[in-house]
N, C-alpha and C positions, 0 to 999 in steps of 0.2 A: 680845368675840370668842370663838368656840368653840375649845377646845383638845382636843376629843375625838380619841382615837386610832383608834377603830373606826367604820366606817360601816354595818356590817351586824351583826345584823338591823336593819331599819328599825323605828322606834318608832311604834306606832299607839295611838289611843285608841278605845274602843268607844263607839258612839253609843246603844246599846240601854239603858244604865242610865237614860236619860231615859224609857224606856217600860216596862221589865220591872217587874212588881209595882205598876204605877201605872195610873191611869185607870179602874180598876174600882170598883164601889161600896165605900165604906169605905177606899179607898186614896188616896194623894196624886195630884194631877193630873200628867199627863205633862209633860215638858220638851221643847219643840219642837226640831227638828233645827237650825235656825239658831242657837239659843242654845247648843246643845251644840257646834256647830262653832266658835262665837265663843270659848267658854271654852277649848276645845282650842287654838285659834290663838293666844290670848293667853298661854298657858303658856310659860315660858322658864326655863332653868337654865344660867347661865354661857354664854349665847349659843346653847345647844342647844334646839331646838324639836321638837315632834312632826312626824313625816314624813307621817302619813296617818291615816285613820280606817277602822274596820270598821263596817258598817251592818246594821240590821235591816230587812228588806223587809216592812214592815207600817205601816199608817196609825197615827198621823198623820205618820210620818217619810217613808217611801217605800212607795207602794202596790205590792203584788205584781202588779197589773195596769197599772202605769204605761206610758204610751205612749212611742214612740221620741222624740217631741218633748220629753216630760217627762224622759226620760233624758238628753237633750242639755242641758237646763237644769240637771239635777242635777250632771252632769259639770262644767259651767261653774262652778256654785256651789262645788263642792269644789276645783276647780282654782284659783279665785280666792283661796281661803284658803291656797294653796301646798301642798295636800294631794293624795294619791292615795287610791284605795280599795283595801283588801286583801281580807279575807274578808267574805262576806255571809251573813246568817242567813235561811234559808228558813222561812216560817211553816207548818210541817207539822202543827201541833196542831189538834184539832177546833174549839176556839173561834175559830181564825184562818182557817178554811176548809180545813184539812187533815183528817187522820184517823189513827187508830191504825195503826201499822205491823204490829200483830198482830190487827187487827180484821177486820170483814167484808170481802168483796171490794170493796164500794163505799167503805168507809173507806180501804182500802189504795190504791184507785184515786185517791182525793182526795190522799192522801199523795204519791204519785208525781207527780200533776199539779202540786202546789205545788213540788215539786223541779224539775219542768220549767220552771215560770215563774221560779223563782229562778235557774236556770242560764241562761235566756234573758237576764235582766237582767245577770247576771255577765259573760256573753260580750259583750253590747252595750257595757258599760262598758269592757271590754278593747279593743274595736274603736274606741271613742271616745278611746283613749289615756290614760285616767285610772285604769286598773287593771292594773298590771304583774305582780301576783302575788296569791296568796290562794286560798281554797277556798270551797265552799258548805257551811254548817254544818247538820247534821241531828241528830236523836235518835230514839228509838222512839215518842215521843208517846203512851206508855202508862204507866199507874201500876204501881207495884211490886205492889200488892195484886191487881190484875187478872192480872198476869204469873204470880204465885205460884199461881194456880188450876190451871195446867198448864204448868209451867216448860219442859219439854222441847219440847213442840209450839209453845208461844208463841215460844220463841227461834228455832225453825225458820221460823216465819211471818215474824218480823222480818227474819231473814237473807234470805228470799225477796223481801221487799219492798225491802230494801236492794240486792239484785242487780238488781231491776227499775229502781230509781232510778239505779243505776250505769250501766245501759244508756243511760238518758236523759242522764246527765251526760257520758258519753263522746261522745255525738252532738253536744254543745256544746263539747267540748274542756275540760271541767271535772272537778274532783275533789271528792269529798264527805268531810267529816270528822265523825264521830259524837262528840259531846261526852259524856264519861262523868260523869254526876251521879247521886247516890244516889236522886234522885226519879224516874228513868226506868226502867221495867221492862226487864229483860234487860241493863241497863247500870249497875245500881245497885251492883255489886261489881266489883272488878278481875278476879276469876276469870271472872265472867259476861261482862264486857266483852271479854276476850281470846277466850273461847269464841265469842261472837257474831261477832267479826271473822274468826276462823278459819273459822267455818261460812259466812259470807258469801263468803269466798274470792276477793276482788277487791282485793288489796293495792295495785295500781297506781291504783285509782280510789277505793276506800273505805278511809279511814284513821281515826286517832284524833285528837281535839282535846283536849289536856291543859290543864286549868285548875288552877292551883296550889291554889286554894281548895277545889275539889271533889275533886281527887285526894288531898288531905290526909285527907279523910274516908274514903277507901277504906282507909287504914291502920287506921282505928278500927273498921271493920266495921259502920257504920251501915246499917240497912235490909237487912242481909245475914246469911248464915249465920255462926255462931260461928267456923268454920274460915277464913272470909274476913278475919277480923281479923288484922292482922300484928303490931301492938304487943301486949304482954302486958296482962292485965286490970288489973294494978296500975301500969300506965304513968302516970308523973307528969311527962311532957314532958321527960324527960332527953334532952339533945341527941344523945348517942351512940346511944341507942336509936331516936330518931326518924330519924337519918341512916341507920341500918341498915335500918329499915322502908322508907324511901324508895328505898334501893338495890334492895331486893327488888321493890318496886312498879315502878320505872322499868325494871328489867331485863326485865320482862314486857311493858310497854306502850310503851316508847320506840321499839322497832322499828316500831311502827304509827303513831307520832306524826308528823303532817304539819302541825299548827297548834298554836300555844302561847299560852296566856294567863298573863300575870304577874298575881298577885293575893295578897291576904293573907286569913287566916282565923283565927278565935278558937277553932276546934275544936268549935263547936256548930252545930246546924241552925237554919234560919230560913226564913221565907217570908212572902209577902204577896200578896194578890190571887190570881190563878190559878197563880202560880209559888210553890208551897209545898213545905216540907220538903226544903230543899236547903242547900248550904253557905252560911254567913254570910260575906259579903265584908266585910272590915274596911278601914278606912283604912290606908294604907301604914305610918304611924307609930303605929298604935293600940297602947296599952300591953298590951292583951290578945291581940294577934296572936301566933300560935304559930310562924310561919315566919320564918326569916332569909332574906328574899327574894333577896338577891344570892347567897347561898351555895346555897340550895335550888333556885334556877332552874338551876344548873349540873347537877343530877341529870338534867334533861330535855334540856339543850342540849349536854351532853357524853356520850360513851359510857362504858362501864365502865372503859376505859383512860385516861379523862380527855381524850380527843381531841374536838374540836368536831365535831358531826354536820353542821352547816350544812344541815339539812333544811328549814328555814323561812327565807324571805327577810325576814319581819317577825315581830315579837312584838306582842301587844296587851294593854293593861291592861283588866281586867274588874272593874268595881266595882258590880255589881248591887245595887239596893235600898238605896243610901245615901239618907238623908233629903234632901229637896229643898233645905233651907236649907244643908246641908253641900255639896251639889253646886253651889250658886250662888256659893260662895266661890272666888275665883281661886286662893287659896293651896292649896286642896285639889288642884288640877290641877298646880300647881308641884311640890308634894311627890310626887305620883304620877310626874310626868316625871323627877324626880330619882332615884327608885328605878329607873325604866326605864333611865336613862343608866348607872347603876351596874351593872345587869345586863349591858348591852351592853359596857361597858368590861371586865368580868370574863370574859364568855363570847362576845364578838363577834369580828369579823374585818374586814379591809379587803377591797375588791373584788379586789385583786391576789391576796390569800391565798385568797379564795373560788374564784377561777378561775386556778390556777397555770399552766395550759397556755396561757392567753391572754397574748401578749406585751404589755408595757407600751408606751405611746406613745413612740416614739423621739424624742430631742432633734433639733433642726433640723440641727445639724452632722452627726450620725450619718446622717440621711436623705440629705444631700448626698453623703457619702462612699459610701454604698451605691448611689447613682444613677450616679456617674461610671464605674465599671468596666463597667456594662452599656452605656453609650454607646460606649466604646472597643471593646468586643466587637462591636458592630454594624458599626463601620467597618472593622475589621481584615480580615475575610474578603475584601473587595473588593480590597485592596492585595496580599494574599499569594496570590491565586488562581492566577497563572501558576506560582509556585514549587510550589504544591500539585500542579499538573498535571504538571510535570516530574518531581516525586517519584513520582507515580503511574506514569509511563512507565518510570522506572528500576526500580521495584518489579516491573513486568511483565517486564522483561528478565531480572531476577534470577530471577524465578519460572520463566521458560522454561529457563534454564540448569540450575537445580536441580530441574526438574520431571521427570516420568516420561519414558521413552524414546519417541521418535516412532514412528509407525506405519511399516510397510514402504514404503508409498507415499511418505511424506514423506522417508524415508531415501534412496530412489532419487533423488528430486528434488534432495536436498541433495548427493548424490555427483555427480550430473550437473553441478550448478552448480560444484562444486569442480574437476571435470575440465575443464570449459570455461574456467575461470579459468586453469588451468595451461597449457592449449593457447594461450590468448591471450598469456600471459607468455612462453612458449617462442618463439612467432612473433615477438614483439616483440624478444626477445634476438637471434634470427637476423637479423631485419631490421636491427638496430643493428650487428651484427658486420661485414657487408659494407661498410657505410658507413665503418667505421674502417679496414678494409683498403684501400679505395679511396684514402683520405686518405694512408695510409702509402706506398702505391705511387707516388702522385703526388709525394709529398715526396722519395722516393728518386730519381725521374726528374729532378726539378729539380736535385737535388744533383749528379747525374752531369753534367748539362749545364753546370753551373757549373764543374766541374773541367776539362771539355774546353775551355772558353773560357780 
């Protein structure tokens, strides 16, 4: 039985390690989506399991041109495993049907078109009820060498392409996250990454996807100018120096971060197939790993004051280019899940904490108590209506007495009424007096007669 304290961020596994760096001549064969889903579904740590998956929109996993019927089947397949979909990767690179974001007009058109197709799939999965959160992942799809031929203008072109892609994403209700890796031109250093995001100028739609394995290399200045290196030249992986470098790095990129990958890195570059010269993802428990995953994830998931940012509803494990024999071992995914659980327990939250303004479901008794007064209030006005009417009349009389003086016409009428009342009273008195005298006279006469007798 699970004893986890936090329920957010949700824990996802990436499906693209079954594709990235595989399938091309000289590389290992791809691992199909069904196998990746099965390995992920079978992972378990003290009763805790993965909550979902992030997917690559490319054959043989998911065709970027998949039909609506195909998407329904995909949604059912993922739902059957007890998963949801989070972020999706749009295949914006030239070999996958896209084009360079700083290339010719035709190449840039292909880039934006792949983003459009990716956003269409992302939105449809949302409509099918299987994708409650997540972004569409992009990068510049250009090499660092090509970018370096004209850095300023190439960055401007990438930013222009990203803005066009942002227009498309907004039309689908989606957001884009650019993953910073040292192999992508204009995104290969943390300074250039920040510059590109600022130049794009669409913070609500275009943000940053931080991958711990790739961002670690930002501190080392691989593929970048010497001034982009944060740690000193004689750096020997001293923990306090690494922490300080990551503080500087995350202070610049955290405000832009809208998607987060948990990963391990040995501090070297690696690549295979068409995905070359990038960060080497290590197994979570690799002896050569340079990151304290649980500790260093907090640099991205908490702000400078140590408060949770809660900017992402899920986090994803990214383990690109593991050998196939390693990926086919169930223990590999159990160990990865264990690291993810540790990150969530250290830097996660409950739903109530995530949305403090939303009231928690009330107990049954409390609901009944809240209901009774409203019923009494509905009946009470009908019973007390006459009293309310009487009070209203009394108030009106008080208002007339304490109100302003009457007009001359009203005063004349009032004086006439008073006079007439006095006249009536006087006549009544006069009419009564004779009656009394008659009685007295009659009484005296009878008394006299009695004496005579």
